[in-house]
TORGU-494327 format. One record per residue (C-alpha): residue in three letters; x, y, z. Coordinates in nm, 2 decimals. Layout:
N
  type       X       Y       Z
   ala       X       Y       Z
...
! end
This chain:
119
  type       X       Y       Z
   met    8.42   -7.28    5.61
   asp    8.21   -7.04    5.42
   ile    7.84   -7.02    5.46
   glu    7.74   -7.28    5.24
   glu    7.99   -7.54    5.40
   val    7.82   -7.45    5.72
   arg    7.46   -7.47    5.61
   thr    7.53   -7.82    5.46
   tyr    7.68   -7.92    5.77
   phe    7.40   -7.79    6.00
   leu    7.16   -7.96    5.76
   ser    7.35   -8.28    5.79
   lys    7.27   -8.35    6.13
   thr    7.01   -8.58    6.24
   gly    6.67   -8.38    6.26
   val    6.78   -8.03    6.16
   val    6.53   -7.81    6.00
   glu    6.59   -7.46    5.83
   glu    6.35   -7.20    5.88
   gln    6.30   -6.83    5.86
   pro    6.10   -6.70    6.13
   phe    6.23   -6.34    6.16
   asn    6.08   -6.05    5.99
   met    6.42   -6.07    5.81
   pro    6.59   -6.35    5.60
   val    6.78   -6.49    5.86
   pro    6.84   -6.86    5.82
   val    6.77   -7.05    6.17
   phe    6.84   -7.40    6.24
   lys    6.63   -7.60    6.48
   ile    6.61   -7.94    6.63
   gly    6.32   -8.04    6.79
   glu    6.15   -7.70    6.72
   lys    6.43   -7.52    6.92
   met    6.70   -7.29    6.80
   phe    7.03   -7.43    6.77
   ala    7.23   -7.21    6.54
   leu    7.17   -6.92    6.25
   ile    7.35   -6.75    6.00
   asn    7.39   -6.42    6.04
   ile    7.30   -6.12    5.77
   his    7.40   -5.83    5.95
   glu    7.73   -5.78    5.85
   pro    7.75   -5.83    5.48
   asn    8.10   -5.82    5.41
   arg    8.17   -6.09    5.71
   gln    8.03   -6.47    5.73
   ser    7.94   -6.56    6.07
   ile    7.71   -6.75    6.27
   asn    7.56   -6.80    6.60
   leu    7.59   -7.08    6.81
   lys    7.53   -7.21    7.18
   tyr    7.82   -7.29    7.41
   tyr    7.85   -7.43    7.77
   lys    7.79   -7.10    8.00
   glu    8.07   -7.23    8.23
   glu    8.31   -7.21    7.94
   val    8.19   -6.95    7.70
   asp    8.43   -6.69    7.82
   asn    8.72   -6.85    7.81
   leu    8.61   -6.97    7.45
   arg    8.58   -6.56    7.38
   glu    8.91   -6.50    7.54
   ser    9.12   -6.76    7.34
   phe    8.96   -6.69    7.03
   glu    8.92   -6.33    6.86
   glu    8.70   -6.48    6.59
   ile    8.44   -6.57    6.88
   gln    8.25   -6.30    7.03
   pro    7.93   -6.26    7.25
   gly    7.64   -6.35    7.05
   tyr    7.46   -6.07    6.82
   his    7.08   -5.98    6.95
   met    7.11   -6.31    7.16
   asn    7.15   -6.41    7.51
   lys    7.52   -6.33    7.55
   thr    7.54   -6.62    7.87
   his    7.50   -6.87    7.62
   trp    7.53   -6.78    7.26
   asn    7.83   -6.70    7.05
   thr    7.87   -6.54    6.73
   val    8.16   -6.73    6.51
   tyr    8.33   -6.55    6.27
   leu    8.43   -6.75    5.96
   asp    8.67   -6.55    5.80
   gly    8.95   -6.56    6.05
   ser    9.20   -6.85    6.16
   leu    8.95   -7.11    6.30
   lys    9.02   -7.45    6.14
   asp    8.70   -7.61    5.99
   glu    8.72   -7.92    6.22
   phe    8.68   -7.65    6.51
   ile    8.43   -7.49    6.36
   lys    8.22   -7.83    6.31
   arg    8.32   -7.93    6.67
   leu    8.17   -7.58    6.79
   ile    7.85   -7.69    6.56
   asp    7.81   -8.02    6.74
   val    7.83   -7.85    7.08
   ser    7.57   -7.64    6.99
   tyr    7.35   -7.90    6.87
   glu    7.44   -8.17    7.16
   ile    7.32   -7.89    7.42
   val    6.99   -7.83    7.25
   phe    6.91   -8.20    7.18
   lys    7.00   -8.27    7.55
   ser    6.76   -8.01    7.64
   leu    6.46   -8.16    7.46
   thr    6.21   -8.39    7.64
   lys    6.28   -8.75    7.58
   lys    5.97   -8.78    7.40
   lys    6.11   -8.55    7.14
   gln    6.45   -8.66    7.15
   lys    6.29   -9.00    7.06
   glu    6.09   -8.82    6.78
   val    6.42   -8.63    6.63
   leu    6.60   -8.94    6.59
   glu    6.31   -9.14    6.43
   ala    6.22   -8.91    6.19
! end
Protein backbone atom coordinates (compact mmCIF):
# COMPACT_ATOMS: atom_id res chain seq x y z
CA MET A 1 0.00 0.00 0.00
CA ASP A 2 1.14 3.53 -0.59
CA ILE A 3 0.30 6.58 1.51
CA GLU A 4 -2.71 7.60 -0.59
CA GLU A 5 -4.20 4.10 -0.35
CA VAL A 6 -3.63 4.16 3.40
CA ARG A 7 -5.22 7.62 3.71
CA THR A 8 -8.25 6.40 1.74
CA TYR A 9 -8.53 3.35 4.00
CA PHE A 10 -8.28 5.49 7.16
CA LEU A 11 -11.03 7.80 5.92
CA SER A 12 -13.28 4.89 4.90
CA LYS A 13 -13.67 3.90 8.55
CA THR A 14 -16.74 5.12 10.42
CA GLY A 15 -16.38 8.51 12.09
CA VAL A 16 -12.77 9.17 11.08
CA VAL A 17 -11.60 12.74 10.59
CA GLU A 18 -8.24 13.99 9.32
CA GLU A 19 -6.56 16.90 11.07
CA GLN A 20 -3.16 18.57 11.29
CA PRO A 21 -2.95 19.55 14.98
CA PHE A 22 0.83 19.92 15.19
CA ASN A 23 3.11 22.76 14.09
CA MET A 24 4.11 20.55 11.16
CA PRO A 25 1.98 19.24 8.27
CA VAL A 26 1.51 15.80 9.85
CA PRO A 27 -1.83 14.21 8.88
CA VAL A 28 -3.49 12.82 12.02
CA PHE A 29 -6.54 10.56 11.91
CA LYS A 30 -8.98 10.58 14.79
CA ILE A 31 -12.06 8.75 15.94
CA GLY A 32 -14.17 10.44 18.59
CA GLU A 33 -11.50 13.14 18.98
CA LYS A 34 -8.79 10.57 19.81
CA MET A 35 -5.89 9.79 17.49
CA PHE A 36 -5.64 6.26 16.10
CA ALA A 37 -3.16 6.89 13.27
CA LEU A 38 -0.87 9.39 11.64
CA ILE A 39 1.19 9.64 8.49
CA ASN A 40 4.86 10.28 9.16
CA ILE A 41 6.77 13.00 7.33
CA HIS A 42 10.12 12.70 9.15
CA GLU A 43 11.67 10.42 6.51
CA PRO A 44 10.92 11.88 3.08
CA ASN A 45 12.39 8.85 1.30
CA ARG A 46 10.33 6.28 3.24
CA GLN A 47 6.58 6.07 3.63
CA SER A 48 5.40 5.13 7.10
CA ILE A 49 2.44 5.42 9.44
CA ASN A 50 2.07 5.26 13.21
CA LEU A 51 -0.56 2.94 14.64
CA LYS A 52 -1.58 1.70 18.07
CA TYR A 53 -1.36 -1.98 18.97
CA TYR A 54 -2.08 -4.21 21.96
CA LYS A 55 0.69 -3.56 24.49
CA GLU A 56 0.84 -7.26 25.41
CA GLU A 57 1.69 -8.17 21.80
CA VAL A 58 3.65 -5.17 20.57
CA ASP A 59 7.12 -6.64 21.22
CA ASN A 60 6.29 -9.86 19.38
CA LEU A 61 5.02 -7.87 16.40
CA ARG A 62 8.21 -5.80 16.27
CA GLU A 63 10.39 -8.91 16.54
CA SER A 64 8.48 -10.63 13.74
CA PHE A 65 8.56 -7.83 11.16
CA GLU A 66 11.49 -5.51 10.47
CA GLU A 67 9.04 -2.99 8.93
CA ILE A 68 7.41 -2.51 12.34
CA GLN A 69 9.41 -0.40 14.79
CA PRO A 70 8.64 1.46 18.04
CA GLY A 71 6.51 4.49 17.25
CA TYR A 72 8.48 7.54 16.17
CA HIS A 73 7.83 10.36 18.68
CA MET A 74 5.12 8.27 20.36
CA ASN A 75 4.62 6.21 23.51
CA LYS A 76 6.63 3.10 22.57
CA THR A 77 4.45 0.89 24.78
CA HIS A 78 1.42 1.35 22.53
CA TRP A 79 2.54 2.84 19.22
CA ASN A 80 4.38 1.39 16.24
CA THR A 81 5.84 2.95 13.13
CA VAL A 82 4.89 0.76 10.19
CA TYR A 83 7.01 1.16 7.06
CA LEU A 84 5.09 0.67 3.83
CA ASP A 85 8.10 0.02 1.58
CA GLY A 86 8.83 -3.51 2.79
CA SER A 87 7.29 -6.91 2.40
CA LEU A 88 4.12 -6.35 4.45
CA LYS A 89 1.03 -7.37 2.49
CA ASP A 90 -1.79 -4.87 1.98
CA GLU A 91 -4.27 -7.03 3.91
CA PHE A 92 -1.87 -7.22 6.86
CA ILE A 93 -1.42 -3.43 6.88
CA LYS A 94 -5.21 -3.05 6.78
CA ARG A 95 -5.50 -5.41 9.75
CA LEU A 96 -2.96 -3.33 11.70
CA ILE A 97 -5.04 -0.23 10.89
CA ASP A 98 -8.22 -2.03 11.98
CA VAL A 99 -6.64 -3.01 15.30
CA SER A 100 -5.54 0.58 15.98
CA TYR A 101 -9.02 1.86 15.15
CA GLU A 102 -10.67 -0.79 17.36
CA ILE A 103 -8.39 -0.06 20.33
CA VAL A 104 -9.21 3.64 20.22
CA PHE A 105 -12.92 3.12 19.52
CA LYS A 106 -13.22 0.79 22.51
CA SER A 107 -11.48 3.38 24.71
CA LEU A 108 -14.23 5.92 23.99
CA THR A 109 -17.13 6.36 26.37
CA LYS A 110 -20.35 4.56 25.40
CA LYS A 111 -21.88 7.97 24.66
CA LYS A 112 -19.00 8.93 22.35
CA GLN A 113 -19.12 5.51 20.64
CA LYS A 114 -22.81 6.03 19.94
CA GLU A 115 -22.13 9.53 18.54
CA VAL A 116 -19.46 8.11 16.23
CA LEU A 117 -21.74 5.35 14.96
CA GLU A 118 -24.63 7.74 14.37
CA ALA A 119 -22.60 10.39 12.56
